[in-house]
C-alpha positions in Angstrom: 48.4 173.5 57.9 46.4 173.8 61.1 45.7 170.6 63.0 43.3 169.9 65.9 44.4 167.8 68.8 42.1 165.7 70.9 43.2 165.0 74.5 42.6 161.7 76.3 41.1 161.8 79.8 43.7 162.0 82.7 41.4 160.5 85.4 38.5 158.1 85.5 36.4 160.6 87.5 36.1 163.0 84.6 33.0 162.8 82.4 33.2 160.1 79.8 33.2 161.3 76.2 32.5 159.4 73.0 36.2 159.4 72.1 37.0 157.9 75.5 34.4 155.2 75.1 35.8 154.5 71.7 39.3 154.3 73.0 38.5 152.2 76.0 36.6 149.8 73.9 39.5 149.2 71.5 42.5 149.7 73.7 41.9 147.3 76.6 44.0 144.3 77.5 41.6 141.8 75.9 41.7 143.7 72.7 45.5 143.8 72.8 45.8 140.0 73.4 43.3 139.3 70.6 45.2 141.5 68.1 48.5 139.9 69.1 46.9 136.4 68.6 45.5 137.3 65.2 48.8 138.8 64.1 50.7 135.8 65.3 48.4 133.4 63.5 48.7 135.4 60.2 52.5 135.3 60.5 52.5 131.6 61.1 50.2 130.9 58.2 52.4 133.0 55.9 55.6 131.3 57.0 54.0 127.9 56.5 52.8 128.8 53.0 56.3 130.0 52.1 57.8 126.8 53.4 55.4 124.6 51.5 55.9 126.5 48.3 59.6 126.2 48.6 59.4 122.5 49.1 57.1 122.2 46.1 59.7 123.7 43.6 61.7 121.1 41.8 63.4 120.8 38.3 60.9 120.2 35.5 62.5 118.9 32.3 60.7 119.1 29.0 58.9 115.9 28.1 59.5 114.1 24.8 56.1 115.3 23.5 56.9 118.9 24.4 60.3 118.6 22.6 58.6 117.1 19.6 56.1 119.8 19.5 58.8 122.5 19.8 60.8 120.9 17.1 57.8 120.8 14.8 56.9 124.4 15.5 60.5 125.5 14.9 60.8 123.6 11.6 57.5 125.2 10.4 58.6 128.7 11.5 62.0 128.4 9.7 60.3 128.1 6.3 57.1 130.0 6.8 55.9 132.9 4.6 58.2 131.9 1.7 56.9 131.7 -1.9 57.2 128.4 -3.6 59.9 127.8 -6.2 58.3 128.5 -9.6 61.1 127.5 -11.9 64.9 127.4 -12.3 66.7 129.9 -10.0 68.9 132.5 -11.5 71.9 134.0 -9.7 70.0 137.2 -8.9 67.1 135.3 -7.5 69.4 133.2 -5.3 70.9 136.5 -4.0 67.4 137.9 -3.4 66.2 134.8 -1.6 69.3 134.9 0.7 68.7 138.6 1.5 65.0 138.1 2.1 64.8 134.8 3.9 68.3 133.9 5.2 67.9 133.3 9.0 71.2 135.0 9.9 70.1 138.1 8.0 66.7 138.0 9.7 68.5 137.8 13.1 70.5 140.9 12.2 67.4 142.8 11.2 65.7 141.8 14.5 68.8 143.0 16.4 68.5 146.3 14.5 64.8 146.6 15.4 65.7 145.8 19.1 68.3 148.5 19.1 65.7 151.0 17.8 63.3 150.0 20.6 66.1 150.5 23.1 66.7 153.9 21.7 63.0 154.7 22.2 63.3 153.6 25.9 66.5 155.7 26.3 64.8 158.8 24.9 61.8 158.3 27.2 64.3 158.4 30.2 64.9 162.1 29.5 61.3 163.0 30.4 60.5 164.2 33.9 58.9 161.9 36.4 55.1 162.2 36.9 54.1 160.0 39.9 50.6 159.2 41.0 50.2 157.6 44.4 47.3 156.5 46.6 47.2 154.9 49.9 45.0 153.6 52.7 46.2 153.2 56.3 44.3 151.6 59.2 45.3 151.2 62.8 43.8 149.1 65.6 44.8 151.8 68.1 44.8 155.6 67.9 48.2 157.2 67.5 48.2 158.7 71.0 51.2 160.6 72.2 52.2 163.0 75.1 55.0 165.4 75.8 57.6 165.6 78.5 59.0 168.8 80.0 62.7 169.0 79.2 63.7 170.5 82.6 61.3 168.9 85.0 61.0 165.5 83.2 57.3 165.7 84.0 54.4 165.3 81.7 53.7 168.7 80.1 50.6 167.8 78.0 47.9 165.2 78.5 47.9 162.2 76.1 46.4 163.3 72.8 46.1 162.2 69.1 45.8 164.1 65.9 45.1 161.4 63.3 42.2 159.1 62.5 42.4 155.3 62.8 41.6 155.1 59.0 43.4 157.5 56.7 43.3 157.8 52.9 46.0 159.7 51.0 46.6 160.6 47.3 49.5 162.4 45.7 50.3 163.5 42.1 53.9 164.8 42.0 56.0 166.1 39.1 59.8 166.0 39.5 62.7 166.7 37.2 66.3 166.1 38.0 68.4 168.3 35.7 71.5 166.1 36.2 69.7 162.9 35.4 68.3 164.6 32.3 71.9 165.5 31.2 73.1 161.9 31.8 70.1 160.5 30.0 70.6 162.8 27.1 74.1 161.5 26.5 73.0 157.9 27.0 70.3 158.4 24.4 72.9 159.7 21.9 75.0 156.7 22.6 72.1 154.4 22.0 71.3 156.2 18.7 74.9 155.5 17.6 74.5 151.9 18.7 71.5 151.6 16.3 73.8 152.7 13.5 76.5 150.2 14.7 74.0 147.4 14.4 73.0 148.6 10.9 76.7 148.4 9.8 77.0 144.9 11.2 73.9 143.9 9.2 75.6 145.4 6.1 78.7 143.3 6.7 76.6 140.1 7.0 74.8 140.8 3.7 78.1 141.5 1.9 79.6 138.2 3.2 76.5 136.3 2.4 76.5 137.5 -1.2 80.1 136.4 -1.6 79.1 132.9 -0.3 76.1 132.8 -2.6 78.2 133.6 -5.7 80.6 130.7 -5.0 77.9 128.2 -3.9 75.7 129.0 -6.9 78.4 128.3 -9.5 79.5 125.1 -7.7 75.9 123.9 -7.7 75.5 124.9 -11.3 78.6 122.8 -12.2 77.3 119.9 -10.2 73.9 120.1 -11.8 75.5 120.1 -15.3 77.9 117.2 -14.6 75.9 115.0 -12.2 74.1 113.3 -15.2 77.4 112.3 -16.7 78.9 110.5 -13.7 76.6 107.5 -13.5 77.1 106.5 -17.2 80.9 106.8 -16.7 80.7 104.7 -13.6 78.6 102.1 -15.3 81.0 102.0 -18.2 84.0 101.6 -15.9 82.3 98.9 -13.9 81.5 97.0 -17.1 85.1 97.3 -18.3 86.3 96.1 -14.9 84.0 93.0 -15.0 85.3 92.2 -18.5 88.9 92.6 -17.4 88.3 90.2 -14.5 86.7 87.7 -16.8 89.6 87.9 -19.1 92.0 87.4 -16.1 90.2 84.2 -15.2 90.5 83.0 -18.8 94.2 83.9 -18.9 93.8 85.9 -22.1 96.3 88.6 -21.0 99.3 88.7 -18.8 98.5 89.0 -15.1 100.6 92.2 -14.6 98.9 94.0 -17.5 95.5 93.0 -16.4 96.1 94.1 -12.8 97.5 97.5 -14.0 94.5 97.9 -16.1 92.1 97.1 -13.2 94.1 99.5 -11.0 93.6 102.3 -13.5 89.9 101.6 -13.7 89.5 101.5 -9.9 91.4 104.8 -9.6 89.0 106.4 -12.1 86.0 105.0 -10.2 87.4 106.4 -7.0 87.8 109.9 -8.6 84.2 109.7 -10.0 82.8 108.7 -6.5 84.7 111.6 -4.9 83.4 114.0 -7.5 79.8 112.7 -7.0 80.1 113.3 -3.3 81.4 116.7 -3.8 78.6 117.6 -6.2 76.0 116.3 -3.8 77.2 118.8 -1.2 77.0 121.9 -3.5 73.2 122.3 -3.7 72.5 121.8 0.1 75.0 124.7 0.8 73.2 126.9 -1.6 69.8 125.9 -0.3 71.0 126.8 3.2 72.0 130.3 2.1 68.6 130.8 0.4 66.8 129.2 3.5 65.2 126.4 1.4 64.3 123.3 3.2 67.0 120.6 3.0 66.2 117.9 0.5 64.1 120.2 -1.7 64.7 119.6 -5.4 65.3 122.7 -7.4 66.9 123.6 -10.7 69.4 126.4 -11.6 69.4 128.7 -14.6 73.0 130.0 -14.9 73.9 132.2 -17.9 74.9 130.5 -21.1 78.3 132.2 -21.1 80.8 132.8 -18.3 80.9 136.6 -17.6 84.4 137.2 -16.3 84.1 140.1 -13.8 86.6 143.0 -14.2 87.1 145.9 -11.8 89.7 148.3 -13.1 89.2 151.3 -10.8 92.4 153.1 -10.0 94.0 151.9 -6.8 93.9 155.4 -5.1 90.1 155.6 -5.7 89.6 152.1 -4.4 91.4 152.9 -1.2 89.4 156.1 -0.8 86.1 154.2 -1.4 87.0 151.5 1.1 87.9 154.0 3.8 84.6 155.8 3.2 82.2 152.8 2.9 83.6 149.8 4.8 81.1 148.8 7.5 83.8 148.1 10.0 85.3 151.6 9.6 81.9 153.2 9.8 81.2 151.2 12.9 84.5 152.3 14.4 83.6 155.9 13.7 80.3 155.5 15.6 82.2 153.8 18.5 84.5 156.7 18.6 81.5 159.1 18.8 80.1 156.9 21.6 83.3 157.3 23.5 83.1 161.1 23.2 79.6 161.0 24.6 80.8 158.7 27.4 83.4 161.5 28.3 80.6 164.1 28.3 78.5 161.8 30.5 81.3 161.3 33.0 81.8 165.1 33.2 78.1 165.6 33.7 78.1 163.3 36.7 80.6 165.5 38.4 78.1 168.4 38.5 75.6 169.1 41.3 72.1 167.7 40.9 69.2 170.1 40.8 65.7 168.6 41.2 62.5 170.6 40.6 59.4 169.3 42.4 55.7 170.2 42.0 52.8 168.2 43.4 49.2 168.1 44.5 48.3 166.2 47.7 45.2 164.9 49.5 44.8 163.5 53.0 41.5 162.4 54.5 42.6 163.0 58.1 39.7 164.8 59.9 42.1 166.7 62.1 43.5 168.6 59.1 42.0 172.0 58.4 42.9 171.7 54.7 42.6 168.2 53.2 44.0 169.2 49.7 47.0 171.3 49.0 49.8 171.9 46.4 53.5 172.1 47.1 56.6 173.1 45.1 60.3 172.9 45.9 63.9 172.8 44.7 66.5 170.4 45.9 70.2 170.6 45.3 72.6 167.7 45.9 76.3 167.3 45.2 78.6 164.4 45.9 81.7 166.3 46.9 83.8 163.2 46.9 83.4 163.0 43.1 85.5 166.2 43.0 88.4 164.3 44.5 88.0 161.6 41.8 87.3 164.0 38.9 90.8 163.7 37.4 90.6 159.9 37.4 87.1 159.9 35.9 88.1 162.3 33.2 91.3 160.4 32.5 89.5 157.1 32.1 87.0 158.6 29.7 89.8 160.2 27.6 91.7 156.9 27.6 88.6 155.1 26.3 88.4 157.7 23.5 92.1 157.3 22.6 91.6 153.5 22.5 88.7 153.9 20.1 90.7 156.2 17.9 93.6 153.8 17.8 91.3 150.9 16.9 90.0 152.9 14.0 93.5 153.7 12.7 94.6 150.1 13.0 91.4 149.0 11.2 92.0 151.5 8.5 95.5 150.1 7.8 94.1 146.6 7.7 91.4 147.7 5.2 94.0 149.3 2.9 95.9 146.1 2.9 92.8 144.1 2.1 92.1 146.3 -0.8 95.5 145.6 -2.4 95.2 141.8 -1.6 91.7 141.5 -3.0 92.6 143.3 -6.2 95.7 141.1 -6.7 93.7 138.0 -5.9 91.0 138.9 -8.5 93.7 139.3 -11.2 95.1 135.9 -10.2 91.8 134.2 -10.3 91.1 135.7 -13.7 94.4 134.1 -15.0 93.6 130.8 -13.4 90.1 130.7 -14.9 91.5 131.4 -18.3 93.9 128.5 -18.0 91.2 126.1 -16.7 89.0 127.2 -19.7 91.8 126.3 -22.1 92.5 123.1 -20.3 88.8 122.1 -20.5 88.8 122.8 -24.3 91.8 120.7 -24.8 90.4 117.8 -22.8 87.2 118.0 -24.7 89.1 117.7 -28.0 91.1 114.8 -26.6 87.9 113.0 -25.7 86.5 113.5 -29.2 89.6 112.1 -30.8 89.8 109.2 -28.4 86.2 108.3 -29.0 86.7 108.3 -32.8 89.8 106.1 -32.4 88.4 103.6 -30.0 88.5 100.0 -31.0 86.6 97.1 -29.5 89.2 96.0 -27.0 89.8 96.6 -23.3 92.7 98.9 -23.8 90.6 101.2 -26.0 87.8 101.3 -23.5 90.2 102.3 -20.7 91.6 105.2 -22.8 88.0 106.4 -23.6 86.9 106.2 -20.0 90.1 107.9 -18.9 89.6 110.7 -21.4 85.9 111.1 -20.6 86.8 111.3 -16.9 89.5 113.8 -17.5 87.2 116.0 -19.6 84.5 115.9 -17.0 87.0 116.7 -14.2 88.4 119.7 -16.3 84.9 121.0 -16.7 84.2 120.6 -13.0 87.4 122.5 -12.2 86.3 125.2 -14.7 83.0 125.7 -12.8 84.8 125.6 -9.5 87.4 128.1 -10.8 84.6 130.4 -11.9 82.9 130.1 -8.6 86.1 131.1 -6.9 86.4 134.0 -9.3 82.9 135.2 -8.5 83.6 134.8 -4.8 86.8 136.9 -5.1 84.9 139.5 -7.1 82.3 139.6 -4.4 85.1 139.8 -1.8 86.5 142.8 -3.6 83.2 144.6 -3.6 82.8 143.8 0.1 86.4 145.0 0.7 85.4 148.3 -0.9 82.2 148.5 1.2 79.9 148.3 -1.9 76.5 146.9 -1.0 74.7 144.4 -3.2 71.5 146.3 -2.9 70.6 150.0 -2.3 70.0 151.2 1.3 66.4 150.5 2.4 65.8 147.5 0.1 65.6 144.0 1.4 65.1 145.0 5.1 62.3 142.7 5.5 59.4 144.6 3.8 60.3 144.3 0.1 59.0 141.5 -2.1 61.3 139.0 -3.8 61.0 140.5 -7.3 61.8 144.0 -6.2 64.9 142.8 -4.4 66.0 140.8 -7.4 65.6 143.8 -9.7 67.5 146.0 -7.2 70.4 143.5 -7.2 70.6 143.5 -11.0 70.7 147.3 -11.1 73.2 147.6 -8.3 75.5 144.9 -9.8 75.5 146.7 -13.1 76.2 150.0 -11.3 79.3 148.6 -9.6 80.5 146.9 -12.8 80.3 150.2 -14.7 82.1 151.9 -11.8 84.9 149.4 -11.9 85.3 149.1 -15.7 84.0 151.1 -18.6 83.2 147.9 -20.4 81.4 146.4 -17.4 82.1 142.7 -17.6 83.8 140.7 -20.4 82.1 137.8 -22.1 83.9 134.5 -22.9 
């Protein structure tokens, strides 16, 4: 670019030009003192403002009104956009509500969405840089300079300037660093695998949640069925206790027999109170899993018969299924792939960086012959010290890969063990449930015979109350045993990595009825996979 230079006058006797008049009017001592004064004042004002703002900052705790408003908003948001309960809740509906509205599951879905957004950002980092820049510069004095002869140390050129006091610039530049692109490419691949890792973690949460829903539902169903029988039994026991105390005052029976009788009644009442407390806790746990507001009254609609789950898949097939489908193993595989990309990224950083540049520029300087121009270039940079550390960098990356591989192998061994343990535990719970069912039948028959043989005396009332309590406790243990059986069955499905719903259903966009139907179909599918007869009815 060609540039004109304007020389300043070397003596006062020379003719005065417009440039000299302009320079003399702006470069004199008074102007200099004025500029310094203004600059000093501005600096002082800025420092004072910073000092005052620093003194004004202090801790500001939330007020009680703000905390109350936040608590009200949080409580409203927790249960927003949920349909009202329209009737008794089936097991499938309880599972569907847990998948659709459980806050832990919502959190995992949000984490999955966040990981996807981070992948979008990582993919955008691979694009070249397109930078637009504009600027304005103003000086109170011209940029005047002179030259000095190297040999004589004398002034070789008169003072001159080649730029305006006011200057406007604009640039539009395109640059692409090939090394940065390679590193960003591997980082984007890692982030893509992290999205899949978060998805596997969400699968694990759903599987665990379904296992908890199964157990809590049947405990709540047993509590709902038996809660109406506790108060009459307590009232009957209290009445018998009052009659015994009255007979003790009248001396109708021996004191030792009377006290033993009262002790037995009080022990029965203690058991009934403990059962009532236990039953009162069942529904709140189920409501929490379904994200129903605490204290909400709802009814359950369990099946009329207990369906004893059976899963008779051959053990080699169960092991193969678990190794293929378990979320933890799939996550470990993705982590291993992430470690491979980390190795590639470490190797890429050892290479030289090549940057391509292309830009269009503008400068309003009146001394320039061309105010607009375009430029292109190539820059190569290489940190040669990285070559000395290449072995260590590669070794660390390989070690990370080996650790990821070892973790996957250790996890695979743990999964195989869990498959065998879950299968054995399911068989044990089936046997226990069968015993509890028989015990409940026997206690029911004992209650019937005791009621028929009851005579109008205190001893007869005690036996009837004791038999009724025993029958109720047996039925409660039957429901608890079935809840444990359902929980172990769900644990076996989770151990094999079998999801309660198909992929893509229940991710926040499906309605409750669709999720419920999908759960029923998927449960029937796994039952037919594990046993030709599906489930047994008792």
